[in-house]
C-alpha positions in Angstrom: -89.1 185.0 61.1 -88.1 182.8 58.1 -86.7 185.1 55.4 -88.6 183.4 52.5 -92.0 184.1 54.1 -93.6 187.5 54.1 -94.7 188.7 57.6 -98.3 189.0 58.6 -99.4 192.5 59.5 -101.7 192.4 62.6 -105.1 193.6 61.4 -108.7 192.8 61.5 -110.2 190.4 59.0 -112.4 193.1 57.6 -109.5 195.3 56.8 -107.7 192.4 55.3 -110.6 191.7 53.0 -110.8 195.3 51.9 -107.2 195.2 50.8 -107.5 191.9 49.0 -110.7 192.9 47.2 -109.0 196.1 45.9 -106.0 194.2 44.7 -107.8 191.2 43.0 -111.2 192.8 42.3 -111.9 191.0 39.0 -110.4 187.7 39.8 -112.6 184.8 40.9 -112.8 184.2 44.6 -115.4 181.4 45.1 -116.7 178.8 42.7 -119.8 176.9 43.8 -122.0 174.9 41.5 -122.9 177.4 38.7 -121.9 180.5 40.8 -118.6 182.2 40.0 -118.0 185.0 42.5 -115.3 187.6 42.0 -113.4 189.3 44.8 -115.3 192.5 44.1 -118.6 190.6 44.4 -117.4 188.9 47.6 -116.6 192.2 49.1 -119.9 193.8 48.1 -121.9 190.9 49.5 -119.9 190.9 52.7 -120.5 194.6 53.2 -124.2 194.3 52.5 -124.6 191.4 55.0 -122.5 193.3 57.6 -124.7 196.4 57.2 -127.9 194.3 57.3 -126.8 192.6 60.6 -126.0 196.0 62.1 -129.5 197.2 61.1 -130.9 194.2 62.9 -129.2 195.3 66.0 -126.1 193.0 66.1 -123.6 194.8 68.2 -119.9 194.5 69.0 -119.1 191.3 70.8 -122.5 189.7 70.0 -122.4 186.1 69.1 -123.8 185.1 65.7 -124.0 181.3 65.2 -123.8 179.8 61.7 -125.3 176.4 61.1 -124.8 175.7 57.4 -123.0 173.3 55.1 -120.4 174.7 52.6 -122.1 177.5 50.8 -120.7 180.9 49.7 -123.0 182.4 52.3 -121.0 180.8 55.0 -117.9 182.8 53.9 -120.0 186.0 53.5 -121.1 185.5 57.1 -117.6 184.8 58.3 -116.2 188.2 57.0 -119.4 190.2 57.7 -119.5 189.2 61.3 -115.8 190.0 61.6 -116.3 193.5 60.0 -118.8 194.6 62.6 -116.8 193.3 65.6 -119.3 190.5 66.4 -118.2 186.9 67.0 -119.0 184.0 64.7 -120.0 180.7 66.4 -119.6 177.9 63.8 -122.0 174.9 64.5 -121.3 171.4 63.3 -123.9 170.4 60.7 -124.1 166.9 62.2 -125.3 168.1 65.5 -128.6 166.9 66.8 -131.1 168.8 69.0 -129.3 168.5 72.4 -126.0 169.4 70.9 -127.4 172.4 69.0 -129.1 173.7 72.1 -126.0 173.3 74.2 -123.9 175.3 71.7 -126.4 178.1 71.3 -127.0 178.4 75.0 -123.3 178.1 76.1 -122.1 180.6 73.6 -124.8 183.2 74.4 -125.8 183.3 70.7 -128.1 186.3 69.9 -128.5 185.7 66.1 -128.5 182.4 64.2 -127.9 182.0 60.5 -128.9 178.5 59.3 -129.5 176.5 56.1 -133.1 175.4 55.6 -132.2 171.8 54.9 -129.5 169.5 53.5 -130.6 166.2 52.0 -132.9 164.6 54.6 -131.9 166.9 57.4 -134.4 169.7 58.1 -132.4 172.3 60.1 -135.3 174.7 60.3 -137.6 172.1 61.7 -135.0 171.0 64.3 -134.7 174.6 65.5 -138.5 174.8 65.8 -138.4 171.8 68.2 -136.1 173.8 70.5 -137.9 177.1 69.9 -141.6 176.4 69.3 -142.3 180.1 69.8 -141.0 180.7 66.3 -144.2 179.3 64.8 -146.2 182.2 65.9 -143.6 184.9 65.5 -143.2 187.5 62.8 -139.9 187.3 60.9 -139.1 191.0 61.5 -139.8 190.9 65.2 -137.4 189.7 68.0 -137.5 186.1 68.8 -138.7 185.2 72.4 -137.6 181.6 73.1 -137.9 180.2 76.6 -135.0 177.7 76.2 -132.8 180.3 74.4 -133.6 183.6 76.1 -130.7 185.5 74.4 -131.7 184.6 70.9 -133.1 187.6 69.0 -133.1 186.8 65.3 -133.0 183.7 63.1 -131.9 184.1 59.5 -132.6 181.2 57.0 -130.7 180.6 53.8 -132.5 178.3 51.3 -135.5 177.8 49.2 -137.9 177.4 52.1 -138.2 179.9 55.0 -139.8 178.6 58.1 -142.1 180.8 60.3 -140.4 183.3 62.5 -137.2 183.5 60.4 -135.8 186.2 58.1 -134.6 185.2 54.7 -130.8 185.6 54.1 -131.6 187.5 50.9 -133.8 189.9 52.9 -130.9 190.7 55.3 -128.6 191.4 52.2 -131.3 193.7 50.9 -131.5 195.4 54.2 -127.9 196.3 53.9 -128.0 197.5 50.3 -128.8 201.1 51.0 -125.6 203.2 50.5 -126.8 205.6 53.2 -125.6 203.1 55.8 -122.1 202.7 54.4 -120.6 205.3 56.8 -122.0 203.5 59.8 -120.3 200.3 58.7 -117.0 202.1 58.2 -117.2 203.6 61.7 -118.0 200.2 63.2 -115.2 198.5 61.3 -112.7 201.1 62.5 -113.4 200.1 66.1 -112.4 196.5 65.6 -108.9 195.6 66.9 -106.7 192.7 65.8 -106.8 191.2 69.3 -110.6 191.2 69.5 -112.2 187.8 69.6 -113.9 187.1 66.2 -114.7 183.4 66.6 -115.7 180.9 69.2 -114.8 177.6 67.7 -115.9 174.6 69.6 -113.6 171.6 69.9 -114.5 168.4 68.0 -116.1 166.8 71.0 -114.3 163.4 70.6 -114.6 163.3 74.4 -117.2 165.0 76.6 -119.0 168.3 75.9 -117.3 170.7 73.4 -115.4 173.7 74.8 -115.5 177.0 72.9 -112.0 178.3 72.0 -112.0 182.1 71.7 -109.9 183.0 68.7 -109.0 186.6 67.7 -108.7 188.3 64.3 -104.9 188.1 64.7 -105.0 184.4 65.9 -106.7 183.1 62.8 -105.6 185.7 60.3 -101.9 185.1 61.0 -102.4 181.4 61.2 -104.0 181.2 57.8 -101.6 183.6 56.2 -98.5 181.6 57.2 -100.0 178.3 56.1 -100.5 179.9 52.7 -97.0 181.3 52.7 -95.5 177.9 53.4 -97.5 176.4 50.5 -96.4 179.3 48.3 -99.9 180.3 47.5 -100.6 183.0 45.0 -103.5 184.5 43.0 -102.9 181.8 40.4 -103.8 178.9 42.8 -107.2 177.2 43.2 -108.0 175.3 46.4 -110.7 172.7 46.5 -112.7 172.9 49.7 -114.8 170.0 50.8 -113.6 170.0 54.4 -116.4 171.6 56.4 -116.3 175.4 56.9 -117.7 175.0 60.4 -114.3 173.4 61.3 -111.0 175.2 61.6 -109.7 173.1 58.6 -112.2 174.9 56.4 -112.7 178.4 57.9 -109.0 179.0 58.8 -106.7 176.5 57.0 -108.6 176.9 53.7 -110.4 180.3 53.6 -107.8 182.3 55.5 -104.9 180.8 53.6 -106.5 181.4 50.2 -108.2 184.7 50.5 -105.2 186.9 51.7 -103.3 185.5 48.7 -106.0 186.1 46.2 -106.5 182.4 45.4 -109.7 180.8 44.3 -111.9 178.6 46.6 -113.6 175.7 44.7 -116.4 175.0 47.2 -118.2 171.6 47.5 -121.1 171.4 49.9 -119.8 168.2 51.5 -117.1 165.6 50.7 -117.9 163.2 47.9 -114.9 161.5 46.3 -116.3 161.3 42.8 -117.5 164.9 42.8 -114.1 166.1 44.2 -112.2 164.3 41.5 -114.4 165.9 38.8 -114.0 169.4 40.3 -110.2 169.1 40.6 -110.0 168.1 36.9 -112.6 170.7 35.7 -111.2 173.7 37.6 -107.5 172.6 37.4 -107.1 172.8 41.1 -103.6 173.2 42.4 -104.2 172.8 46.2 -105.9 169.9 48.0 -106.8 169.5 51.6 -108.1 166.6 53.6 -107.8 164.2 56.5 -106.3 160.8 55.7 -109.7 159.1 55.3 -110.6 161.5 52.6 -107.4 160.9 50.6 -107.9 157.2 51.0 -111.4 157.6 49.5 -110.1 159.6 46.6 -107.2 157.2 45.8 -109.5 154.2 46.0 -112.3 155.7 43.9 -113.1 153.3 41.0 -112.8 156.3 38.5 -109.6 157.8 39.9 -107.6 157.0 36.8 -110.2 158.7 34.5 -109.4 162.2 35.7 -106.5 164.5 34.9 -105.1 165.6 38.3 -101.8 166.9 36.9 -102.6 170.5 38.0 -102.3 169.5 41.7 -99.2 170.9 43.4 -99.5 171.3 47.1 -102.0 171.1 50.0 -102.4 169.9 53.5 -103.0 166.5 55.1 -104.0 166.8 58.7 -106.6 166.1 61.4 -105.4 162.5 62.2 -102.2 160.5 62.0 -101.1 160.3 58.4 -100.1 156.7 57.3 -96.8 156.7 55.4 -98.3 154.7 52.5 -101.2 157.2 52.0 -98.8 160.1 52.0 -96.6 158.6 49.4 -99.6 157.8 47.1 -100.8 161.4 47.4 -97.4 162.7 46.4 -96.6 160.3 43.6 -99.9 158.9 42.3 -102.1 161.9 42.9 -99.3 164.3 41.9 -99.4 166.7 44.9 -95.7 166.5 45.2 -95.5 169.6 47.6 -98.2 168.3 50.0 -97.6 169.4 53.6 -98.6 168.1 57.0 -99.9 170.4 59.6 -100.2 169.8 63.3 -102.0 171.5 66.1 -105.4 171.8 67.6 -108.4 174.2 67.6 -106.9 176.0 70.6 -103.9 177.2 68.5 -105.9 178.5 65.6 -105.3 175.6 64.7 -101.7 175.1 63.3 -98.5 175.1 65.3 -96.1 173.1 63.0 -96.0 172.4 59.3 -93.7 170.5 57.0 -92.2 172.5 54.1 -92.8 171.7 50.4 -89.1 171.2 49.8 -88.5 169.0 52.9 -86.9 165.6 52.1 -89.5 162.8 51.7 -88.3 161.3 55.0 -89.4 164.4 57.0 -92.7 164.7 55.2 -93.7 161.2 56.0 -92.1 160.8 59.4 -92.7 164.1 61.1 -95.4 166.8 61.4 -92.9 169.6 60.5 -91.4 172.4 62.5 -92.9 175.6 64.0 -94.6 178.0 61.6 -93.2 181.5 61.6 -93.7 183.5 64.8 -94.5 180.4 66.9 -92.5 178.7 69.6 -92.8 174.9 70.3 -91.2 172.7 73.0 -91.5 169.3 74.6 -92.0 169.0 78.3 -92.2 166.3 81.0 -95.9 165.9 81.7 -95.2 165.4 85.4 -92.6 168.1 86.1 -93.2 170.6 83.3 -89.4 170.6 82.6 -88.3 171.1 79.0 -86.9 167.9 77.6 -83.9 167.5 75.3 -83.9 166.2 71.8 -85.2 162.7 71.4 -87.1 162.5 74.7 -90.8 161.9 74.5 -93.1 164.4 76.3 -96.0 166.8 76.0 -96.1 169.2 73.1 -96.4 172.8 74.2 -96.7 175.9 72.0 -96.7 179.7 72.5 -97.2 182.6 70.1 -99.7 184.6 68.0 -101.8 181.5 67.5 -102.7 180.6 71.0 -106.4 181.3 71.9 -107.5 183.8 74.4 -109.1 181.0 76.4 -112.3 178.8 76.6 -115.5 180.8 76.6 -116.9 181.1 80.2 -114.5 178.3 81.4 -111.8 180.0 83.4 -110.7 176.8 85.2 -110.3 174.9 81.9 -108.4 177.9 80.4 -106.0 178.0 83.4 -105.4 174.2 83.0 -104.6 174.6 79.3 -102.5 177.8 79.2 -99.8 178.3 81.8 -98.8 181.7 83.3 -96.0 182.1 80.7 -98.4 181.7 77.8 -97.6 178.1 76.9 -100.6 176.1 75.6 -100.4 172.5 76.9 -101.9 170.4 74.1 -101.9 166.9 75.6 -100.2 165.5 72.6 -97.1 163.3 73.0 -94.2 164.1 70.7 -90.4 163.8 70.1 -88.4 166.6 68.6 -85.1 166.2 66.6 -82.1 168.4 66.5 -83.5 170.4 63.6 -86.8 171.2 65.3 -89.0 168.7 63.5 -91.6 167.1 65.6 -92.9 163.5 65.4 -96.1 162.6 67.1 -96.3 159.5 69.2 -99.8 159.6 70.6 -102.1 161.4 73.0 -101.6 161.4 76.7 -105.2 160.2 77.1 -104.8 157.9 74.1 -101.9 155.9 75.7 -102.8 152.8 77.6 -100.8 150.8 80.1 -100.5 147.0 79.7 -98.9 145.2 82.6 -97.0 148.3 83.6 -95.8 149.1 80.1 -96.9 152.2 78.1 -98.4 151.4 74.8 -99.0 154.1 72.1 -101.7 153.1 69.7 -100.1 155.2 66.9 -97.2 152.7 66.7 -99.5 149.7 66.4 -101.7 151.5 63.8 -98.8 152.4 61.6 -97.7 148.8 61.6 -101.2 147.5 60.6 -101.5 150.1 57.8 -98.6 148.1 56.2 -100.7 144.9 56.1 -101.7 144.4 52.5 -105.3 143.6 53.3 -105.9 146.6 55.7 -107.6 149.8 54.6 -108.3 151.5 57.9 -107.4 150.8 61.5 -107.9 152.2 65.0 -106.2 150.8 68.1 -107.2 151.5 71.7 -106.8 150.1 75.2 -109.6 148.1 76.8 -109.9 147.1 80.5 -108.4 143.9 81.7 -108.6 142.7 85.3 -105.2 141.1 85.3 -103.0 143.5 83.2 -105.0 146.7 83.7 -105.5 147.3 80.0 -104.9 145.4 76.8 -105.0 146.4 73.1 -107.9 146.1 70.8 -107.7 146.7 67.0 -110.7 147.8 65.0 -109.9 146.9 61.3 -111.5 147.7 58.0 -110.4 145.5 55.1 -109.8 146.5 51.6 -112.7 145.6 49.2 -112.8 142.0 48.3 -110.3 140.9 51.0 -110.9 138.3 53.7 -108.9 138.0 56.9 -109.1 136.3 60.2 -108.4 137.8 63.6 -105.5 135.5 64.1 -103.8 136.8 61.0 -103.9 140.4 62.3 -102.6 139.3 65.7 -99.8 137.2 64.1 -98.8 140.1 61.9 -98.4 142.3 65.0 -96.6 139.6 67.0 -94.0 139.4 64.3 -93.0 143.0 64.7 -94.0 144.2 68.2 -93.2 143.4 71.8 -95.8 141.1 73.3 -97.4 143.8 75.5 -98.1 145.9 72.3 -99.8 143.1 70.4 -103.6 143.6 70.4 -105.5 141.0 72.5 -108.7 141.6 70.5 -109.5 142.3 66.8 -112.8 143.3 65.4 -113.6 144.0 61.8 -115.9 146.9 60.7 -116.7 149.0 57.6 -118.8 151.6 59.5 -116.7 153.9 61.6 -118.0 156.4 64.2 -116.6 159.7 62.9 -116.6 163.4 63.7 -117.7 165.6 60.8 -114.1 166.2 59.9 -113.1 162.6 59.5 -111.6 161.8 62.9 -112.4 158.4 64.2 -114.2 158.8 67.6 -112.2 156.4 69.9 -114.5 157.0 72.8 -117.3 155.5 70.6 -115.1 152.6 69.8 -114.4 152.2 73.5 -118.2 152.0 74.1 -118.6 149.5 71.2 -115.7 147.4 72.6 -117.2 147.2 76.1 -120.5 146.0 74.7 -118.9 143.5 72.4 -116.5 142.1 75.0 -118.9 142.3 78.0 -116.7 144.9 79.8 -119.4 147.3 80.9 -118.8 146.5 84.6 -115.1 147.3 84.3 -113.6 150.7 85.1 -113.7 153.5 82.4 -110.7 154.2 80.2 -110.9 157.6 78.5 -109.7 158.2 74.9 -109.1 161.3 72.9 
C-alpha cells in the first residue's frame, strides 16, 4: 500500500455512510437546483427510504432497478438499497423498450424506481407499454405483469404518478415511523462487505449488455482510493454531470466524494453552459468527464466569461484522451492536478490512475499505474504468458476491485476471470519500467490490413493534431483484397472546410501506408453511448451502408 494514502477498511456502504454522516453532519453533501442537502439530511432520507423498502417487502439479495436521470433520489436509493442488503440495478436512461425489458428481465428485478419523465421522454408511459397490467392496478398492491413476472412494485419519482405506481415520497413516508428503526439496524448488521450490492450492466457498445456483479468492498474501495489519489477532503466540491447510472457517476464520483465528506454538485444531465455556470457559482474544485465533454466545455462560446480558478483536480476517462485536450484542461481550464483513470465496469471500474504530481509526460502519454491494493500485468493474448516491459499485450488485473462475475452468465465469467483471479480485459497496453501503462487499442478494435496489425488509437491521435479536426474515430472496414482497410470518421471544427484528400495526405505524411485510412467521411452527429463513448459498431454499420459493403464479412468493434 502506498504510504501517502490511507487504507480502505472493508465495510458495507451503509456502515460507511453512518460514519460519514456522524463526522460531517452539518456539511453540505448534495447541491441540486435549489436543494442543498446536508450529510445529516442525506443520512435521514436514506434510512427512511431503506425502511420504506423493507416495509414493501424488499429482502436481502432482491434486485431493485433505478431508471432515473441525475437526482438526489438516485443517491438516496443507492445507499438505501445497500443498507438493506438488496442489489441496485442501474438502468441507462437512454434505453428504449426492448432494452429496458431485457435488463429488468435478465436481472430478475423485483422493484423498479423510475423518474416520471425527462424532457420529451415519458418513462412511466414506456413502462406501461411493457406492463399494461399497471393501468388497472392499485399502487399499494403487488404488480402482476406477464412479461415481467418477478416485478412486484414500481415507485415513481416526479410530479406525475402513473396508475399502479407508488410515489417516491410515499415510500419515504412509509419509512418515517421510528418504531421500525431497530428492524433496519438488524437488517444492516447482516450485510457483509463481500455481498453483491450492484449489478452494473456494461455499456453495450457491442451486443447485449452483461451484468457485472459488484460488491460493497469492490466499489467502496475503488471509490475511496480514487478519492485518496485526488487528495479529496471535506473542503472539495465535485461537479457531477456524468450519469449516475454509469460507474463514472455512482462509483468514481459518489463513492470518491462521500467517504471524504466532499460536496456533490449534481446536474441532471450534461450541458456545457450549465456546467460552466455551476463550476463558477459553487467554486467547484473537482471535475470529471470523458474527452467529448471536456471538448464541449473548452469550445463553449462563453467559456472565457466564467471564473474556473477554483478547479484543482478531477478525472478524464471513458475513452482515449487526446494529448491536446488534456493540456488545455490542465492549463486553460486550470485543473492542473487532473488525473486519468483506466479500467472497465468489471473492475469496479478503475485499475490504474495517474497521480496529481506525475510529470506532464506521464499524464498525457499514459493511463497511470495500479491504484493501491491492485495488481496489473501485460500478457500475451495467445499464450497467457506475462510479457516484459515494452512488449504490447493484453491488460490483466487482480485485486479487491474485480467483480464476482456476470449475473447468470457462468461461461462468460469463466472467460473473463481466470482460475488465479486475473480479469482479462481485452485492452491492449504496454507497461514501462515504473509500472505506468500506455493503452494501444482494443483486441477487438485492432484490424489487419494486408497482414499488418493497425491500431486505430495511433491514427486517431495523429488526426487530433490536424488543425481543422475536432473529433475523429478510426475503424477497419472489409476489403476483398487486403482483408481490411482503414476508415476515418471526422468532425471538423466550426467554420472549417476540408476535403477527404487533405485528411488522407496528412496521414500519409506521418504513417506507414498500411495505416493510412482508405476512406474518410465527415460527420457532426456521432452515435454515442450515454457516457460519451463513440459506438464504433454503429460506425461500422454506417460505413457498410455508405460504401456498399453489406455483403462482405462482419468485422466486430468494441
